C-alpha positions in Angstrom: -25.4 93.5 -33.4 -26.7 90.0 -33.6 -24.0 88.3 -31.5 -25.6 84.9 -31.9 -25.4 85.1 -35.7 -21.7 86.2 -35.5 -21.0 83.3 -33.2 -22.8 81.0 -35.6 -20.6 82.4 -38.4 -17.4 81.9 -36.4 -18.4 78.3 -35.6 -19.6 77.3 -39.1 -16.8 78.9 -41.0 -14.2 77.8 -38.5 -15.4 74.2 -38.8 -15.3 74.5 -42.6 -11.8 75.8 -42.5 -10.6 73.0 -40.3 -12.4 70.4 -42.5 -10.8 71.8 -45.7 -7.4 71.8 -44.1 -7.8 68.2 -43.1 -8.9 67.4 -46.7 -5.8 69.1 -48.0 -3.6 66.9 -45.8 -5.5 63.8 -47.1 -5.0 64.9 -50.7 -1.3 65.5 -50.1 -1.0 62.0 -48.5 -2.5 60.6 -51.7 0.0 62.6 -53.8 -2.5 65.1 -55.1 -0.7 68.3 -54.4 -2.8 70.4 -56.7 -5.9 69.2 -54.9 -4.2 69.9 -51.6 -3.5 73.5 -52.7 -7.1 74.0 -53.8 -8.4 72.7 -50.4 -6.0 75.0 -48.6 -7.3 78.0 -50.6 -10.9 77.0 -49.6 -9.7 76.7 -46.0 -8.2 80.1 -46.1 -11.5 81.6 -47.5 -13.5 80.0 -44.7 -11.0 81.1 -42.1 -11.2 84.7 -43.3 -15.0 84.6 -42.9 -14.6 83.2 -39.4 -12.1 85.9 -38.5 -14.5 88.6 -39.9 -17.2 87.4 -37.6 -14.8 87.4 -34.7 -13.6 90.9 -35.6 -17.3 92.1 -35.7 -17.8 90.9 -32.1 -14.5 92.5 -31.0 -15.2 95.8 -32.7 -18.7 95.9 -31.3 -17.5 95.2 -27.8 -14.7 97.8 -28.0 -17.3 100.5 -29.1 -20.1 99.5 -26.7 -18.7 97.6 -23.8 -22.0 95.8 -23.3 -21.4 92.5 -24.9 -22.1 89.6 -22.5 -19.7 86.7 -22.9 -21.6 83.4 -23.2 -20.6 79.8 -23.4 -21.7 80.0 -27.0 -19.1 82.7 -27.7 -16.4 80.6 -26.0 -17.4 77.6 -28.2 -17.2 79.8 -31.3 -13.8 81.1 -30.3 -12.7 77.5 -29.8 -13.7 76.6 -33.3 -11.8 79.5 -34.7 -8.7 78.7 -32.7 -8.7 75.0 -33.6 -9.2 75.9 -37.2 -6.2 78.2 -37.1 -4.0 75.5 -35.5 -5.0 72.8 -38.0 -4.5 75.2 -40.9 -1.0 76.0 -39.7 -0.1 72.4 -39.2 -1.5 71.5 -42.6 1.3 73.5 -44.3 3.9 71.5 -42.4 2.3 68.1 -42.9 1.9 68.7 -46.6 5.5 69.8 -46.9 6.5 66.5 -45.2 4.3 64.5 -47.7 6.0 66.4 -50.5 9.4 65.2 -49.4 
């Protein structure tokens, strides 16, 4: 298992998911709800890839119990967590713009 690569995937895809969710909010603010939906779909795809990397780390650790937690892993988990939060809030903010 290349834990560094999995952390890089978590970080990169988490950042992409957050950026796309923010783009969706911006598009909704501009009245482009189709564009917002497309950006949310892209956010969901990136979020799924970030989750897959996280699951790979969790599965490896469950099977082997030898994974060292590093500040890099904490950083990667923070990116995933913030992406999940922004993505969830994007739905609510877009709904408010729709009203």
